[in-house]
Each structure stands twice: as C-alpha cells, then as structure tokens.
C-alpha positions in Angstrom: -10.1 -7.5 -16.7 -10.4 -9.1 -13.3 -11.0 -7.0 -10.3 -10.4 -8.5 -6.8 -10.5 -7.0 -3.3 -7.2 -6.3 -1.7 -7.9 -8.9 0.9 -8.3 -11.7 -1.5 -5.0 -13.7 -1.5 -3.8 -15.9 -4.5 -2.1 -19.3 -3.8 -0.4 -21.5 -6.5 0.5 -24.9 -6.1 4.2 -26.0 -6.3 3.5 -29.5 -7.5 1.6 -30.8 -10.4 -2.0 -31.7 -9.9 -4.0 -34.6 -11.5 -6.4 -32.7 -13.7 -9.0 -35.2 -13.4 -9.7 -33.7 -9.9 -13.0 -31.8 -9.8 -14.4 -29.6 -7.2 -14.2 -31.9 -4.1 -10.8 -33.2 -4.9 -9.3 -29.8 -5.2 -11.1 -28.6 -2.0 -9.3 -31.5 -0.3 -5.7 -30.4 -1.9 -6.5 -27.0 -0.2 -7.1 -28.3 3.1 -4.3 -30.8 3.0 -1.4 -29.1 1.0 -2.3 -25.4 1.6 -3.4 -26.1 5.1 -5.9 -23.4 4.5 -9.8 -23.0 4.5 -11.1 -23.3 0.9 -14.4 -21.1 2.0 -12.3 -17.7 2.6 -12.8 -16.4 -0.8 -9.1 -16.6 -1.6 -8.0 -18.0 -5.1 -6.1 -21.3 -5.2 -4.4 -22.1 -8.5 -3.3 -25.7 -9.8 -1.2 -26.5 -12.8 -0.7 -29.8 -14.5 2.5 -31.5 -14.9 3.4 -29.8 -18.5 2.2 -26.3 -16.9 0.2 -25.7 -19.9 -3.2 -25.7 -18.2 -4.2 -24.0 -15.1 -7.5 -24.4 -12.8 -8.4 -21.8 -10.3 -10.7 -22.7 -7.3 -12.6 -19.9 -5.7 -15.6 -19.7 -3.0 -18.1 -16.8 -3.7 -20.7 -17.4 -0.9 -22.9 -19.3 -2.8 -20.7 -22.1 -4.1 -17.3 -22.9 -5.7 -15.9 -21.7 -9.1 -13.8 -23.7 -10.8 -12.3 -22.1 -13.9 -10.0 -23.9 -16.4 -7.7 -22.5 -19.3 -5.5 -24.0 -21.7 -2.2 -21.7 -21.7 -0.3 -21.0 -25.0 
C-alpha cells in the first residue's frame, strides 16, 4: 500500500517515452513536456509505446526515485 500526502500530485505523460531514458532524461522531459519542476515531490509517470511498462519519477529531498514496473 502506498501512502501519499494530499499535497502530492500525480502526472502521467500522454505520449510514449523511450524507456532507455534514465534519471537525467526523464527530469528533462518533466521540465520540457510537463513544464514543471521535478524537485516538487510530485510523481511523474511515463509509459512505453505498448503501454505495458511504467516508470515513475519522484524526488524525496535526498535524490530521485525511479520505479519501474512491467504491467500484466
């Protein structure tokens, strides 16, 4: 179970993302695509072309978390 603060917003990318991108590439997508600050603590979700994998990028004051999941 995931417990989030009511202030945390969750954003999902509408377009598919190249899943070879790591932390730096996804941070740049947040700045350019979402036009948002990746250091806010919000969650940013990215999907591959087939929509069977998701990457979630989040900042927690010490660094970025990058969570990956294969959807079944």
